[in-house]
Structure formats: C-alpha cells, structure tokens
C-alpha positions in Angstrom: 19.1 -46.1 83.0 19.5 -46.1 79.1 22.3 -44.3 77.5 20.0 -41.6 76.1 18.3 -41.2 79.5 21.6 -40.9 81.2 22.5 -38.0 79.0 19.1 -36.4 79.4 19.4 -36.8 83.2 22.9 -35.2 83.3 21.9 -32.4 81.1 18.4 -31.8 82.6 18.0 -29.3 80.0 19.8 -29.8 76.7 22.9 -29.4 74.6 23.6 -26.6 72.2 26.3 -24.5 70.6 27.6 -21.1 70.0 30.3 -20.6 67.4 31.9 -17.4 66.2 32.4 -17.0 62.4 33.8 -13.8 60.9 34.2 -10.3 62.4 32.1 -7.6 60.8 32.4 -3.9 61.6 29.4 -2.4 63.6 28.8 0.7 61.3 27.2 2.8 64.0 30.0 2.7 66.6 32.9 1.4 64.3 33.4 -1.5 66.7 34.1 -5.0 65.8 31.1 -7.4 65.9 31.4 -11.1 65.5 28.7 -13.4 64.1 27.7 -16.3 66.4 25.9 -19.5 65.9 23.9 -20.9 68.8 22.4 -24.4 69.0 20.3 -26.2 71.5 18.3 -29.4 72.0 14.8 -29.1 70.5 13.4 -32.6 71.3 13.7 -32.8 75.1 14.3 -30.5 78.1 11.9 -28.4 80.2 11.7 -26.1 78.2 13.2 -27.3 75.1 15.8 -25.2 73.3 15.0 -23.1 70.2 17.4 -25.0 67.9 19.9 -23.3 65.5 20.2 -19.5 66.1 22.3 -16.7 64.8 23.7 -13.8 66.8 26.3 -11.2 67.3 28.9 -10.4 69.9 30.2 -6.9 70.5 34.0 -7.1 71.1 33.9 -3.8 73.1 31.2 -4.9 75.6 31.2 -8.7 75.3 27.4 -8.5 74.8 25.8 -11.4 72.8 22.6 -10.5 70.9 20.5 -13.1 69.2 19.4 -11.9 65.7 17.8 -14.8 63.8 17.4 -18.6 63.4 17.5 -21.4 61.0 14.5 -23.8 61.2 14.5 -27.6 60.5 17.7 -28.4 62.4 16.8 -30.5 65.4 19.2 -31.0 68.5 22.3 -29.5 67.1 25.1 -30.3 69.6 28.5 -29.4 68.1 30.0 -27.2 65.3 32.9 -27.7 63.1 34.2 -25.4 60.2 35.4 -26.3 56.8 39.0 -25.4 56.1 38.1 -22.2 54.1 35.7 -21.1 56.8 32.7 -21.0 54.4 30.8 -23.9 55.7 29.7 -25.0 59.2 28.9 -28.5 60.1 26.6 -29.3 62.9 26.0 -32.7 64.6 22.3 -33.7 65.0 22.5 -35.7 68.2 19.5 -38.0 67.5 19.1 -41.8 66.7 19.8 -42.2 63.9 22.4 -39.4 64.0 23.0 -36.9 61.2 25.3 -34.1 60.2 24.1 -30.9 58.5 26.2 -28.7 56.4 25.3 -24.9 56.2 26.9 -22.3 53.9 28.1 -19.3 55.9 29.4 -17.3 52.9 27.0 -14.6 54.4 27.7 -15.2 58.1 24.4 -13.7 59.3 22.3 -15.8 56.8 23.4 -19.5 57.0 21.9 -21.6 54.3 21.4 -25.4 54.6 23.3 -27.3 52.1 22.4 -30.9 53.0 22.0 -33.5 55.9 23.5 -37.0 55.9 23.1 -39.9 58.2 26.4 -40.8 60.0 25.5 -44.5 60.4 25.7 -44.1 64.2 23.6 -42.8 67.1 24.0 -39.7 69.1 26.8 -37.8 67.3 28.0 -35.5 70.0 31.3 -34.1 68.5 32.7 -33.5 65.0 35.9 -32.5 63.3 37.2 -31.7 59.8 40.3 -33.6 58.8 41.4 -32.8 55.3 38.7 -34.0 52.9 36.8 -35.8 55.6 34.4 -35.0 58.4 34.5 -37.3 61.5 31.9 -37.7 64.2 32.1 -39.2 67.7 28.8 -41.0 68.2 28.0 -41.3 71.9 25.1 -43.7 72.0 26.5 -46.2 69.5 30.0 -45.9 70.9 31.5 -45.4 67.4 33.5 -43.0 65.2 32.1 -42.2 61.7 34.1 -40.9 58.6 32.3 -39.0 55.9 33.6 -37.6 52.8 33.4 -33.8 52.0 32.5 -32.6 48.6 34.1 -29.6 46.8 31.0 -27.5 47.3 31.1 -28.1 51.1 28.3 -30.7 51.1 28.7 -33.9 53.1 29.1 -37.0 51.1 29.0 -40.6 51.8 30.2 -42.5 54.9 33.6 -44.1 54.2 34.0 -45.9 57.5 32.6 -46.6 61.0 34.7 -48.0 63.8 32.9 -49.2 66.9 34.7 -49.3 70.2 34.3 -52.2 72.7 35.3 -52.6 76.4 34.2 -54.0 79.7 31.5 -51.2 79.9 29.4 -49.8 77.0 31.4 -47.7 74.7 30.5 -44.0 74.4 32.7 -42.0 72.1 32.6 -38.4 73.1 35.1 -36.6 71.1 37.1 -37.0 67.9 39.9 -34.6 66.8 43.0 -34.3 64.6 46.4 -34.2 66.4 48.5 -31.0 65.9 50.6 -32.7 63.2 47.6 -33.5 61.1 48.6 -37.0 60.7 46.5 -38.8 63.3 42.9 -39.1 64.5 42.4 -39.1 68.2 39.1 -40.4 69.7 38.1 -40.1 73.4 35.7 -42.7 74.8 33.9 -42.1 78.1 32.6 -45.7 78.4 35.8 -47.7 77.7 38.0 -45.4 79.8 40.4 -45.1 76.7 41.9 -42.7 74.2 42.2 -44.2 70.6 44.8 -43.1 68.0 43.9 -43.9 64.4 45.7 -43.4 61.1 43.4 -42.6 58.1 44.1 -43.6 54.5 43.2 -42.0 51.2 39.9 -43.9 51.0 38.7 -42.6 54.4 39.4 -45.8 56.3 40.5 -45.8 59.9 43.3 -48.1 61.2 43.9 -48.3 64.9 47.4 -47.4 65.9 46.9 -47.2 69.8 44.3 -47.8 72.4 45.5 -46.2 75.7 43.6 -47.4 78.7 43.3 -44.8 81.5 42.2 -45.2 85.1 39.1 -47.4 85.5 36.0 -45.3 86.0 37.6 -42.1 84.7 35.1 -41.5 82.1 37.4 -39.6 79.7 35.3 -37.0 77.9 37.5 -34.5 76.0 41.1 -33.6 75.6 43.0 -30.6 74.5 46.5 -30.4 73.0 49.3 -28.1 74.2 50.2 -25.7 71.4 53.7 -27.2 71.4 52.2 -30.5 70.2 54.0 -32.5 72.8 51.3 -33.0 75.5 47.6 -33.3 75.8 45.2 -33.0 78.8 42.3 -35.5 79.2 39.2 -34.5 81.2 37.6 -37.3 83.3 33.9 -36.7 83.7 33.3 -39.5 86.2 36.2 -38.9 88.6 36.7 -35.0 88.2 40.3 -35.4 87.1 42.7 -34.3 84.5 45.2 -36.7 83.2 48.4 -35.3 81.4 49.4 -37.3 78.3 52.9 -37.0 76.6 52.3 -37.3 72.8 54.8 -38.7 70.3 53.6 -37.5 67.0 56.1 -39.6 65.0 54.9 -42.9 66.5 51.3 -41.8 67.1 51.2 -42.8 70.7 50.5 -41.3 74.1 52.0 -42.0 77.5 50.0 -41.3 80.6 51.5 -39.0 83.3 50.3 -36.8 86.1 46.7 -36.9 87.4 45.2 -34.0 89.1 41.7 -33.0 90.5 39.6 -30.3 89.0 38.2 -29.4 92.4 41.1 -28.6 94.6 39.9 -29.4 98.0 36.1 -29.0 97.3 33.8 -31.9 97.8 30.5 -31.1 96.1 27.6 -33.8 96.4 28.0 -34.3 92.6 30.4 -33.3 90.0 30.8 -34.1 86.3 33.4 -32.0 84.4 32.3 -31.0 81.0 34.9 -29.2 78.9 38.7 -28.6 79.0 40.7 -26.0 77.0 44.2 -24.5 77.1 44.9 -20.8 76.5 46.2 -19.9 73.1 49.7 -19.2 74.7 49.8 -22.6 76.4 50.2 -21.2 79.9 46.9 -22.1 81.5 44.4 -24.9 81.4 40.7 -24.5 82.4 38.0 -27.0 83.0 34.3 -26.7 83.7 32.9 -28.5 86.9 29.2 -29.4 86.5 27.7 -29.7 89.9 30.3 -27.5 91.6 29.4 -25.0 88.9 32.8 -23.5 88.5 35.8 -23.1 86.2 39.0 -24.8 87.4 42.3 -22.9 86.5 45.6 -24.7 86.3 49.0 -23.3 85.5 51.0 -25.2 82.9 54.6 -26.2 84.1 57.6 -27.9 82.5 56.6 -26.8 79.0 53.4 -28.8 79.4 54.5 -31.9 81.4 52.6 -31.0 84.6 49.8 -28.8 85.8 49.4 -26.9 89.1 45.9 -26.2 90.5 45.3 -22.6 91.0 41.6 -21.9 91.9 38.0 -22.4 90.9 35.8 -19.5 89.8 31.9 -19.7 89.9 30.4 -19.7 86.5 27.2 -17.8 87.6 24.8 -20.5 86.6 24.1 -24.1 86.9 25.8 -27.0 85.0 28.5 -25.4 82.9 28.7 -27.8 80.0 31.2 -25.9 77.9 33.2 -22.7 77.6 35.6 -20.8 75.2 37.8 -17.8 75.0 36.9 -14.8 72.9 39.3 -14.1 70.1 41.3 -11.5 72.2 41.6 -14.0 75.0 40.1 -11.4 77.5 36.8 -13.1 78.0 35.5 -16.5 78.7 32.0 -17.5 77.5 30.3 -20.3 79.5 27.2 -22.4 78.6 25.4 -22.9 81.8 23.1 -25.7 80.6 20.6 -26.1 83.4 20.4 -22.3 84.0 19.8 -21.7 80.2 22.3 -18.9 80.2 25.5 -17.9 78.4 27.7 -16.1 81.0 30.8 -14.1 80.3 33.8 -13.8 82.6 36.5 -11.2 82.2 40.1 -12.9 81.9 43.5 -11.5 82.5 45.6 -13.0 79.7 48.8 -12.2 81.7 47.9 -14.1 84.9 45.1 -16.2 83.6 42.8 -14.9 86.4 39.0 -15.0 85.9 36.7 -12.2 87.2 33.1 -12.3 88.2 30.5 -13.7 85.9 27.6 -11.8 84.2 24.8 -13.2 82.0 25.1 -12.0 78.4 22.3 -14.1 76.8 19.5 -16.5 77.7 19.1 -19.7 75.7 17.3 -22.7 77.0 19.3 -25.9 77.0 22.5 -24.2 75.9 25.5 -26.5 75.9 28.6 -25.3 73.9 30.2 -22.0 73.2 33.1 -21.9 70.7 34.8 -19.2 68.9 36.3 -20.2 65.5 
C-alpha cells in the first residue's frame, strides 16, 4: 500500500480543519459568537469534502453554523495563525504540497494572499515560528521552512530536512517548544522525535533525535504549560509516552508509557490527536476505531499520567478535537461520520458529557480554536 493510499484508507473520508478566530458580538441576542474556519479534503473521499468554509460558533449554545466558503483551496488539512492573528496559513496536503496564506482582517471574509510550494509532499501540519512558517510533510518525510513576509504572504523555502530510518519517514507534526528556542518534529515512520535549532537564515540544525519504541508511530505531541514535560501520542500502538523536556539543552528524556484504551480491546485503533487542558491538569486523546476520547489526570506536576476513562465521541473515526475558549466544551472531528460533535466538559473535574452533533461536514478532520 502506498503512503498516500494508506492515509486515504485510514481516513476513509478526508481531512479538514476548523479554527476559531476572533469573537464578535451577536447583535440580536448580545451573545458572543466566534468565527470559525472549516477545511476538508476535496480530491478524495466518498463523498469528498467541500474545502475551505467559514462559520460561527455561539458561545451560549455551542452551535456551529456554516456561513460561507472560499473557493480554489484544495485539500486544506491544517491551520496556523500569524503572530498578530490577521493571517491564517493552511497546508494543502497534495503532491507537490503547498501552503496558502489568507488575510482574516475581516474574519468572516477571508481573502487569499498567495500560495507557495513547500518543496515536499503531503504537508499535514504547520506552525509559525518567528519570521518563519514550518510544515511537516507526511508523504516525503520532511520538514520545510518558509520565510514570512511583512504583509503576511509566504515567501521562499529556506530549508528542507528529510528524515531517514529503518522504515519510510513520515513527518506528522512540527511545533515550537514553549521557550521559543527550539523546533520539535514528530515522525510516525521513524518512531522518533527530532529537536532542531534554527538560525537567522532559516536553516535547521539537528540537536537531538530521540528514538521511541519500535512500531509506536508517534503522531503528535503536546507540551505541559509548565514547559517541563511533553506527551507523545503513538498512532500505531495506542499509547502515550511522557517526555521530560530540558529547554536549556534542547533535549527530551523518555519516561512513562500508558495506554489510551484502558482495558478496552477494539478490533482496530489508531489514535489521532492529543491535547492538554489549559490549566495543565488533564490530558485527552482521540481513539480512532474505539471512537472515544481518553482522559488522563496529570500527576507529579506533569511527570506521570493516570488513566481515568474513555467517552464516546458520538461518531466514527475522531481525528481531532479541541477545547472551546472557555474550556467548557470539546469539539470533535468525526472524520468517517462527517460530523463535528460537541461534548460538555467540567473544567474542575475534567469530566466529559454526552456527545451531540453540532455540524455536518464531509471528510472533516481537525477542530482547533485559536
């Protein structure tokens, strides 16, 4: 099975995104309404997704309403914001891969600024780091660095680093560490986490390659708010690995390993996303196959996790989830079901309630509030 076919098989529907920009008051009720951006694959899936869409979320009810769309953006799979919040960058997960910049000075009317090739295939994740935009290119197993212009447009590619290993490399995520000094890349194919420094010319220099358990398939990680620990989600073994982080040295040390399933044994399971609550007290991860959200309590100021429970997401293949700005709701992208579901959350206990569909989007894949 080719790399692209594997992703299509696992998705069986598509990948998309939902991102909240700025809150605007709803004039009729005086309630806060947030602008959202929704993306989905347009080139494959049955049925294919509609592409880049715009919507609103009512903070009082949690309801998501689609209001419009932006044409000409195929297969948007991830969103990242400029530092001033006036531009959104979306990965175009194609071969060759691209990124597109859109002005969101008017959040309800995004305007395309430009699109640029990343010199890699299948960019599936992006992050803004100072004056650069970085992408994790799944199909080519590489990380690209692109300059950002003063007007928010994406400039030239300044560097591309390709991972190698015993299996084909598949870079799945790239983020900045909390100190803002280091670049961290997670590679599902090489079972490794990479730490890079970046110089003023936009060139990456490897500082550490941390091998994890063979066959883990590390997909995404999330840092604890204290900046001392991170949690890596293993797609192929349904596990979370706790990493201690030394920001001064730019190095990780692997620690506890814990299942995302508790005692459950579904026929198949491929975890999709991991996030930590803003207060650093709870970690959550989606289980694709078991179709649930796993909840963990954070212990020892981040050093260990305790499994609490799993909660059904109300749909099939939950690829991604996020908290609303208040932390009282969780929005889940059920990819195969083609639904965005919302679950109530108690910020005090971390407990999740029953799921309800808030919007239907074919091939939806990512929900993230900015």
